C-alpha positions as CSV (number, residue, x, y, z in Angstrom):
1,X,5.6,1.3,14.4
2,X,5.7,-2.1,12.6
3,X,8.7,-1.0,10.6
4,X,10.5,-0.3,13.9
5,X,9.5,-3.6,15.3
6,X,10.6,-5.6,12.2
7,X,13.5,-3.4,11.1
8,X,12.4,-3.6,7.4
9,X,9.5,-3.0,5.1
10,X,8.7,-6.3,3.3
11,X,6.8,-4.6,0.5
12,X,9.8,-2.3,-0.3
13,X,12.1,-5.3,-0.3
14,X,9.8,-6.8,-3.0
15,X,9.3,-3.6,-4.9
16,X,13.0,-2.7,-5.3
17,X,14.1,-5.5,-7.6
18,X,10.8,-5.4,-9.5
19,X,11.2,-1.7,-10.3
20,X,14.8,-2.4,-11.5
21,X,13.7,-5.4,-13.6
22,X,10.9,-3.5,-15.3
23,X,12.6,-0.2,-15.5
24,X,10.1,1.6,-13.3
25,X,10.7,4.4,-10.8
26,X,10.2,3.5,-7.2
27,X,8.7,6.0,-4.8
28,X,8.7,5.0,-1.2
29,X,7.7,8.4,0.1
30,X,4.1,8.8,-1.2
31,X,1.7,6.5,0.6
32,X,2.1,6.6,4.4
33,X,0.3,5.1,7.3
34,X,-1.7,7.9,8.9
35,X,-3.0,5.8,11.8
36,X,-2.0,2.7,13.7
37,X,-4.2,-0.3,12.9
38,X,-4.5,-3.8,14.3
39,X,-2.7,-6.4,12.2
40,X,-5.1,-7.6,9.6
41,X,-4.6,-11.2,10.5
42,X,-6.3,-10.6,13.9
43,X,-9.5,-9.7,12.2
44,X,-11.6,-12.7,11.1
45,X,-14.2,-11.2,8.8
46,X,-13.9,-9.1,5.7
47,X,-16.1,-6.4,7.3
48,X,-13.7,-6.2,10.3
49,X,-10.7,-6.0,8.0
50,X,-12.3,-3.2,6.0
51,X,-13.3,-1.2,9.1
52,X,-9.8,-1.7,10.5
53,X,-8.1,0.2,7.6
54,X,-10.6,3.0,6.9
55,X,-8.6,6.2,6.9
56,X,-5.4,4.4,7.6
57,X,-3.4,6.0,4.7
58,X,-2.6,9.4,3.5
59,X,-0.6,10.7,0.5
60,X,2.6,12.7,1.0
61,X,4.3,14.3,-2.0
62,X,1.1,14.0,-4.1
63,X,2.9,15.7,-7.0
64,X,4.7,12.5,-7.6
65,X,1.5,10.6,-8.6
66,X,-0.5,13.3,-10.4
67,X,-2.1,11.7,-13.5
68,X,0.2,8.7,-13.3
69,X,-0.5,5.0,-13.2
70,X,0.7,3.5,-9.9
71,X,1.7,0.0,-9.1
72,X,1.1,-0.8,-5.4
73,X,3.2,-3.6,-4.1
74,X,2.4,-5.7,-1.1
75,X,3.5,-9.0,0.3
76,X,0.2,-10.7,0.7
77,X,-3.5,-10.1,0.1
78,X,-6.3,-11.9,1.8
79,X,-9.5,-9.9,1.4
80,X,-7.9,-7.0,-0.4
81,X,-9.2,-4.5,2.2
82,X,-5.8,-2.9,2.7
83,X,-5.1,-2.6,-1.0
84,X,-8.5,-1.2,-1.7
85,X,-8.1,1.5,1.0
86,X,-4.7,2.4,-0.3
87,X,-6.0,2.5,-3.9
88,X,-8.9,4.8,-2.8
89,X,-6.4,7.1,-1.1
90,X,-4.1,7.3,-4.1
91,X,-6.9,7.9,-6.6
92,X,-8.4,10.7,-4.4
93,X,-5.0,12.3,-4.4
94,X,-4.6,12.4,-8.2
95,X,-3.3,9.1,-9.4
96,X,-4.8,8.1,-12.8
97,X,-5.0,4.4,-12.0
98,X,-3.7,2.0,-9.4
99,X,-2.7,-1.6,-10.0
100,X,-1.7,-4.1,-7.3
101,X,1.1,-6.6,-7.3
102,X,1.2,-9.1,-4.5
103,X,3.4,-12.0,-3.8
104,X,0.9,-14.3,-2.1
105,X,-2.9,-14.6,-1.9
């Protein structure tokens, strides 16, 4: 829904040149949003932000991440709730480890 509203995925715009610069493959069809959540900026506390994203993601094409190290790219991190939920989902689906790169904190 947010992609349709904005017309672009800011994390993907950041990840594309990074993947080229570091010679890494880019997979945009692995981690998908499974449920609509409120914008994290509307939640004031860490607990609200964590609760907002529980179960928000699922893995599609899990064979692409089996036993691999994954770099998760996002535009901004505040409490880390979104990244932690995404990491948990990727690890449960077979990723060996998950690192996060963010532009702003």
